[in-house]
C-alpha positions in Angstrom: 16.6 -13.6 -3.9 16.9 -11.8 -0.2 19.1 -12.4 2.8 18.5 -12.5 6.3 19.5 -9.6 8.6 19.2 -10.3 12.5 19.3 -7.3 15.0 19.7 -6.9 18.6 16.5 -8.3 21.1 13.3 -6.2 21.6 13.2 -4.5 25.1 10.1 -6.2 27.1 8.2 -8.9 25.4 4.7 -10.2 25.3 1.7 -9.2 23.9 -0.5 -10.2 20.9 1.9 -9.7 18.1 5.3 -11.1 20.2 7.3 -13.6 18.5 5.2 -13.9 15.6 6.2 -13.5 11.8 4.8 -10.5 10.1 5.2 -10.2 6.3 4.8 -6.4 4.7 4.6 -5.9 0.9 6.0 -2.5 -0.1 8.1 -2.2 2.9 11.4 -0.2 1.3 9.7 3.2 2.4 6.6 5.2 3.2 4.1 3.4 5.6 5.5 -0.2 4.4 8.8 0.9 6.0 7.2 2.6 9.2 5.0 -0.4 9.7 7.7 -2.8 9.5 9.7 -0.9 12.2 6.6 -0.5 14.4 5.8 -4.3 14.0 9.5 -5.2 14.9 9.1 -3.1 18.1 6.2 -5.2 19.2 8.4 -8.1 18.9 7.4 -9.5 15.5 10.1 -11.1 13.0 9.4 -9.4 9.8 9.9 -10.0 5.8 10.1 -6.9 4.1 9.0 -7.9 0.2 9.0 -5.2 -2.9 11.2 -3.7 -4.8 14.5 -1.8 -4.2 16.6 -4.7 -2.6 19.2 -2.8 -1.4 16.8 -0.2 0.4 14.7 -3.2 2.0 17.8 -4.9 3.3 19.0 -1.6 5.3 15.8 -1.6 6.7 16.1 -5.0 7.7 19.2 -4.9 9.1 18.1 -1.9 11.1 15.4 -3.8 12.8 15.6 -5.3 16.7 14.2 -8.4 15.6 15.1 -10.8 12.9 14.1 -9.7 9.6 14.2 -11.3 6.0 14.4 -9.0 2.7 13.0 -10.6 -0.6 13.1 -8.3 -3.7 9.7 -9.5 -5.3 7.6 -8.1 -8.1 4.0 -8.4 -6.7 2.4 -8.9 -10.3 4.8 -12.2 -10.4 2.9 -14.8 -9.1 6.0 -17.5 -9.0 8.2 -14.8 -7.6 5.6 -14.2 -4.6 5.2 -17.9 -4.6 9.0 -18.2 -3.8 8.8 -15.1 -1.3 6.2 -17.3 0.7 8.6 -20.2 1.0 11.7 -18.1 1.9 9.5 -16.4 4.9 8.5 -19.9 5.9 12.0 -21.3 5.7 13.4 -18.4 7.5 11.6 -17.0 10.0 8.2 -19.4 10.2 4.8 -19.4 8.6 3.1 -16.1 8.9 0.8 -14.7 11.2 0.3 -11.3 9.7 0.3 -10.3 5.8 0.3 -6.8 5.1 -0.7 -6.3 1.3 0.9 -2.5 1.1 2.3 -2.1 -2.4 1.2 0.2 -4.2 2.1 3.0 -6.7 -0.1 5.9 -8.5 -0.2 7.9 -11.2 -1.6 11.5 -11.6 -2.8 13.1 -15.0 -5.7 12.7 -17.5 -6.9 9.6 -18.3 -6.7 9.8 -22.1 -3.3 11.5 -21.8 -1.9 8.4 -19.5 0.1 5.7 -21.4 -2.4 2.9 -21.3 0.8 0.4 -20.0 1.3 3.1 -17.3 -2.5 2.8 -16.4 -2.4 -0.8 -16.5 0.7 -1.4 -14.5 -0.8 1.1 -11.3 -3.8 -1.7 -11.6 -1.8 -4.7 -11.6 0.4 -3.5 -8.7 -2.4 -2.4 -6.8 -5.1 -4.8 -7.3 -3.6 -7.5 -8.8 -0.5 -7.5 -6.2 -2.6 -7.6 -3.4 -4.4 -10.6 -4.8 -1.4 -12.8 -5.7 0.0 -11.6 -2.3 -3.3 -13.3 -0.6 -2.9 -16.2 -2.9 0.7 -16.7 -1.7 0.3 -16.4 2.0 -3.1 -18.0 2.7 -1.8 -21.5 3.3 0.7 -20.1 6.0 -2.5 -17.8 7.4 -4.5 -20.9 7.6 -1.8 -23.0 9.4 -1.4 -19.9 12.0 -5.1 -18.9 12.0 -3.3 -15.4 10.8 -4.6 -12.0 9.6 -4.3 -10.3 6.5 -4.6 -6.7 6.3 -5.0 -5.1 2.9 -4.3 -1.4 2.7 -6.7 0.5 1.1 -7.4 4.8 1.0 -9.9 7.3 1.0 -10.1 6.9 -2.7 -12.4 4.5 -2.6 -14.8 6.7 -0.8 -14.6 9.5 -3.6 -12.5 9.1 -6.5 -10.5 12.1 -7.5 -10.4 13.1 -11.5 -6.6 13.2 -12.9 -5.9 9.5 -10.5 -8.2 7.0 -12.2 -5.9 4.2 -12.0 -5.1 4.8 -8.3 -8.7 5.3 -7.7 -10.1 2.2 -9.4 -7.6 0.1 -7.8 -8.2 1.1 -4.3 -12.0 0.7 -4.7 -11.3 -2.7 -6.2 -8.7 -3.7 -3.3 -11.6 -3.0 -1.0 -14.1 -5.0 -2.6 -11.5 -7.6 -3.1 -10.9 -8.1 1.0 -14.5 -7.6 1.5 -15.3 -10.7 -0.6 -12.1 -12.6 0.7 -13.3 -12.5 4.3 -16.2 -14.2 4.0 -14.5 -17.2 2.4 -11.5 -17.4 4.7 -13.0 -16.4 8.0 -14.7 -20.2 8.8 -10.8 -21.5 8.5 -9.5 -18.9 11.2 -8.1 -16.2 9.0 -9.3 -12.7 10.0 -9.2 -10.0 7.2 -8.7 -6.1 7.8 -9.0 -3.5 5.6 -6.9 -0.3 6.1 -8.3 3.1 4.7 -5.7 5.8 4.9 -5.9 9.3 4.2 -3.4 11.7 3.6 -0.3 10.7 4.5 3.2 12.2 4.1 4.7 9.9 2.1 6.6 10.3 -1.4 3.5 9.7 -3.1 1.4 12.6 -1.3 4.4 15.2 -1.9 3.5 14.5 -5.7 0.0 15.5 -5.5 0.8 19.2 -4.9 2.4 18.9 -8.4 -1.1 18.8 -10.2 -3.5 21.7 -9.9 -6.7 19.6 -9.9 -5.3 17.5 -7.1 -3.9 20.2 -5.1 -7.6 22.0 -5.2 -9.1 19.0 -4.1 -7.1 19.2 -1.0 -7.3 23.0 -0.6 -10.9 22.9 -0.3 -11.2 20.3 2.3 -11.5 21.5 6.0 -8.1 21.7 8.1 -8.4 18.9 10.2 -9.5 16.8 7.0 -6.3 17.9 4.9 -3.7 17.0 7.6 -1.2 15.1 6.5 -0.2 12.1 9.2 3.4 10.9 9.6 4.3 7.8 8.3 5.1 6.7 11.6 1.8 7.9 13.2 -0.1 6.1 10.6 1.9 2.9 11.6 0.8 2.9 15.1 -2.9 2.9 14.0 -2.1 0.0 11.6 -0.3 -1.8 14.4 -3.0 -1.4 16.7 -5.5 -2.7 14.7 -3.4 -5.6 13.5 -3.2 -6.4 17.2 -6.9 -6.7 18.0 -7.5 -8.4 14.2 -9.6 -5.4 13.5 -12.1 -5.9 10.5 -11.6 -2.0 9.7 -8.7 0.2 10.5 -8.9 4.1 9.9 -5.8 6.5 9.6 -7.0 8.8 11.4 -9.6 7.3 13.4 -12.0 10.0 12.8 -12.7 8.6 9.0 -15.0 6.0 10.3 -17.7 8.5 10.5 -17.1 9.4 7.0 -18.5 5.7 5.9 -22.2 6.8 6.1 -21.5 9.4 3.9 -19.8 8.0 1.4 -22.9 8.5 -1.2 -22.1 12.0 -1.0 -18.7 12.2 -1.8 -18.5 11.5 -5.7 -20.7 14.6 -6.5 -18.9 16.7 -4.3 -15.5 15.8 -5.5 -16.6 16.3 -9.0 -18.0 19.9 -8.8 -14.7 20.6 -7.1 -12.8 19.4 -9.8 -15.1 20.7 -12.7 -14.3 24.0 -11.4 -10.4 23.7 -11.8 -10.3 21.9 -14.6 -12.2 24.7 -16.3 -9.6 26.8 -15.6 -6.7 24.7 -16.9 -6.0 23.8 -20.4 -6.0 20.1 -21.5 -2.8 20.9 -23.0 -1.2 21.8 -19.7 -3.0 19.1 -17.8 -1.7 16.4 -20.2 1.7 17.7 -20.5 2.1 16.6 -16.4 1.6 12.8 -16.5 3.7 11.4 -14.0 4.0 8.6 -11.5 3.9 9.8 -7.9 6.7 9.1 -5.7 10.1 7.4 -5.9 8.8 3.8 -5.0 6.4 3.9 -8.1 9.2 5.1 -10.3 11.4 2.2 -9.4 8.7 -0.1 -10.0 8.3 1.0 -13.3 12.3 1.0 -14.0 12.3 -2.2 -13.1 9.2 -3.5 -15.3 10.3 -1.2 -18.2 13.6 -2.5 -18.1 12.5 -6.3 -17.9 10.0 -5.9 -21.1 11.2 -6.8 -24.3 11.7 -4.2 -27.2 12.6 -0.3 -26.3 11.8 1.2 -23.0 8.9 3.4 -22.5 9.5 5.6 -19.6 6.7 8.1 -18.5 7.8 11.3 -17.5 8.4 12.6 -14.5 
């Protein structure tokens, strides 16, 4: 269930991350892939966990430090326990674990397949909790750092993305609660708030009229899309400092005091756009956003008994 891919040595050495072991879920593409490369460049041995085994292993083979790729459904606790054992056996106990795996769907709540809506919550929220449960024994042993990837979706929930927003608000709350429990054991929990990042998921948002309008009404610097490699730099810096909060981009920290205002503002803009688009039009375009989400759904649907149910897009 995964094979070891060892690359050439890292240039230089030293630093708080050098020589340690990191685990990144959802590492096949996007922010997960970029962060894997950034941590490896800092001298970490990295375990890539998630779907798309072939893609995971191609990334692992290109890293400058030893890497392990383990194909795992983060909603499967037994599979994650197995992954944790593989990591410890092949690389050593993890000092850094990043719960990054996530998927999203866009479209009206009432028109979304209930199984698809539930799958988003299960992967994003349940998968994060499962990841923490599987790797906490190792983090306790190493006095490690657990990073939960959240989103500005937790600040002001956007219509047409109810499952994603609910799950990202949930992982923020989960990480805050977990922090108080594990800090006495020497484990630090961080939360990363990501804004517009150049991934397949964000590219899919442009196809939805309401979501596109919400972004269009933001100031220019707010709607700027940041490359995954730049976001990975911000995340790696926070990981090195065992930060409680990481903001990508950094100016997001100044939005925290304004969070009570965001839901009303988002609702006001969305209401105008929803009135100009028919229910039939909105309901006809329910889809998973990005190739990673579609890969997860295809694997999940093919493993279920009975006829396969694949959402459009």
